[in-house]
C-alpha positions in Angstrom: 164.5 -165.3 -10.9 163.2 -166.0 -7.4 166.2 -165.4 -5.6 166.7 -161.8 -7.4 163.0 -161.2 -6.6 163.6 -161.8 -3.0 166.8 -160.0 -3.0 165.6 -156.7 -4.9 162.6 -156.7 -2.4 164.8 -156.6 0.3 167.1 -153.7 -1.0 168.3 -151.1 1.5 171.0 -148.5 1.1 174.4 -149.5 2.7 173.8 -146.3 5.2 169.9 -146.2 4.9 170.1 -144.0 1.8 169.6 -145.0 -1.9 169.5 -149.0 -2.5 170.0 -149.0 -6.3 173.4 -148.2 -6.8 174.2 -148.4 -10.7 171.3 -148.8 -13.6 173.3 -149.1 -16.9 172.8 -150.6 -20.1 174.7 -153.9 -19.3 174.9 -153.7 -15.4 172.3 -153.2 -12.6 173.8 -152.9 -9.0 171.9 -152.4 -5.5 172.5 -153.0 -1.6 170.6 -155.7 -0.1 171.1 -158.0 2.7 171.1 -161.1 0.5 172.3 -163.6 2.9 170.2 -162.5 5.8 173.2 -161.9 8.1 172.3 -158.2 9.2 175.1 -156.9 7.0 174.4 -155.3 3.7 175.9 -156.5 0.7 176.5 -154.9 -3.0 175.0 -156.8 -5.5 176.2 -156.2 -9.4 174.3 -158.2 -12.3 176.3 -157.9 -15.4 175.7 -158.8 -18.9 178.2 -159.3 -21.4 178.2 -162.6 -23.6 177.0 -164.0 -20.1 174.9 -162.9 -17.5 176.5 -163.0 -14.0 176.1 -161.9 -10.4 178.9 -161.0 -8.1 178.1 -160.1 -4.2 180.7 -158.1 -2.3 180.7 -158.1 1.5 181.0 -155.0 3.5 183.7 -154.4 6.1 184.4 -151.9 8.7 182.3 -149.1 10.4 181.3 -147.3 8.4 181.0 -150.0 5.9 182.9 -150.2 2.8 182.9 -152.3 -0.4 186.0 -153.7 -2.2 184.5 -153.5 -5.7 187.9 -154.8 -7.4 187.4 -158.6 -5.8 183.9 -159.8 -5.6 183.5 -162.4 -2.7 180.9 -164.8 -4.9 180.4 -164.6 -8.5 177.9 -167.0 -10.3 177.0 -167.3 -13.9 173.4 -167.5 -14.5 173.7 -167.9 -18.3 176.5 -168.6 -20.4 175.0 -168.1 -23.5 173.1 -164.6 -24.1 171.3 -164.3 -27.2 169.8 -160.9 -26.8 172.9 -158.8 -26.2 171.6 -155.8 -28.2 168.8 -155.7 -25.7 169.6 -154.3 -22.2 169.7 -155.9 -18.9 166.5 -154.8 -17.8 164.8 -156.9 -20.5 166.8 -160.0 -18.9 165.8 -159.0 -15.4 162.2 -158.1 -15.7 
Protein backbone atom coordinates (compact mmCIF):
# COMPACT_ATOMS: atom_id res chain seq x y z
CA UNK A 1 0.00 0.00 0.00
CA UNK A 2 2.90 2.37 0.64
CA UNK A 3 4.04 2.07 -2.99
CA UNK A 4 0.48 2.67 -4.22
CA UNK A 5 0.14 5.78 -2.05
CA UNK A 6 3.42 7.18 -3.40
CA UNK A 7 2.50 6.40 -7.02
CA UNK A 8 -0.97 7.91 -6.84
CA UNK A 9 0.32 11.09 -5.26
CA UNK A 10 2.72 11.47 -8.20
CA UNK A 11 0.10 10.92 -10.91
CA UNK A 12 0.41 13.02 -14.00
CA UNK A 13 -1.28 12.88 -17.37
CA UNK A 14 0.79 11.45 -20.20
CA UNK A 15 0.67 14.84 -21.87
CA UNK A 16 -0.10 17.00 -18.84
CA UNK A 17 -3.80 16.21 -19.00
CA UNK A 18 -5.88 13.88 -16.83
CA UNK A 19 -3.82 11.41 -14.77
CA UNK A 20 -6.59 8.88 -14.14
CA UNK A 21 -7.27 6.80 -17.22
CA UNK A 22 -9.80 4.19 -16.06
CA UNK A 23 -11.97 3.78 -12.99
CA UNK A 24 -13.98 0.60 -13.27
CA UNK A 25 -15.56 -1.99 -11.04
CA UNK A 26 -12.48 -4.23 -11.25
CA UNK A 27 -9.84 -1.93 -12.70
CA UNK A 28 -8.08 1.29 -11.74
CA UNK A 29 -5.53 2.76 -14.17
CA UNK A 30 -3.53 5.98 -14.09
CA UNK A 31 -0.42 7.69 -15.45
CA UNK A 32 2.53 8.20 -13.10
CA UNK A 33 6.33 8.24 -13.15
CA UNK A 34 6.54 5.22 -10.87
CA UNK A 35 10.23 4.46 -11.45
CA UNK A 36 11.38 8.11 -11.32
CA UNK A 37 13.03 8.01 -14.75
CA UNK A 38 11.35 11.23 -16.00
CA UNK A 39 9.07 9.16 -18.26
CA UNK A 40 5.41 8.63 -17.40
CA UNK A 41 4.23 5.02 -17.11
CA UNK A 42 0.69 3.68 -17.47
CA UNK A 43 -0.21 1.69 -14.34
CA UNK A 44 -3.14 -0.74 -14.17
CA UNK A 45 -4.51 -2.43 -11.04
CA UNK A 46 -6.79 -5.31 -11.98
CA UNK A 47 -9.02 -7.37 -9.72
CA UNK A 48 -10.19 -10.88 -10.56
CA UNK A 49 -9.62 -13.80 -8.22
CA UNK A 50 -6.24 -12.10 -7.74
CA UNK A 51 -5.18 -8.48 -7.39
CA UNK A 52 -2.39 -7.53 -9.79
CA UNK A 53 -0.53 -4.45 -10.96
CA UNK A 54 0.81 -4.04 -14.49
CA UNK A 55 3.11 -1.26 -15.69
CA UNK A 56 3.48 -0.12 -19.28
CA UNK A 57 6.43 2.01 -20.41
CA UNK A 58 5.89 4.73 -23.00
CA UNK A 59 7.67 4.75 -26.34
CA UNK A 60 8.00 7.39 -29.03
CA UNK A 61 7.24 11.09 -29.16
CA UNK A 62 4.42 11.75 -28.47
CA UNK A 63 4.38 8.87 -26.00
CA UNK A 64 2.30 5.82 -26.86
CA UNK A 65 1.56 2.77 -24.72
CA UNK A 66 1.21 -0.82 -25.93
CA UNK A 67 -1.59 -1.90 -23.57
CA UNK A 68 -1.69 -5.44 -24.95
CA UNK A 69 1.65 -6.38 -23.36
CA UNK A 70 2.70 -5.00 -19.97
CA UNK A 71 6.38 -4.38 -19.29
CA UNK A 72 5.96 -5.68 -15.74
CA UNK A 73 3.18 -7.49 -13.90
CA UNK A 74 3.15 -8.31 -10.21
CA UNK A 75 0.56 -10.22 -8.22
CA UNK A 76 -0.31 -8.33 -5.06
CA UNK A 77 -2.74 -10.89 -3.64
CA UNK A 78 -3.43 -14.45 -4.78
CA UNK A 79 -6.66 -14.99 -2.88
CA UNK A 80 -9.08 -12.08 -2.94
CA UNK A 81 -12.08 -12.91 -0.77
CA UNK A 82 -14.29 -9.87 -1.42
CA UNK A 83 -14.75 -10.06 -5.19
CA UNK A 84 -18.34 -8.88 -4.77
CA UNK A 85 -16.92 -5.56 -3.55
CA UNK A 86 -15.27 -3.31 -6.07
CA UNK A 87 -11.59 -2.44 -6.37
CA UNK A 88 -12.00 0.88 -4.49
CA UNK A 89 -12.64 -1.07 -1.28
CA UNK A 90 -9.31 -2.86 -1.65
CA UNK A 91 -7.25 0.17 -2.61
CA UNK A 92 -8.69 2.74 -0.26
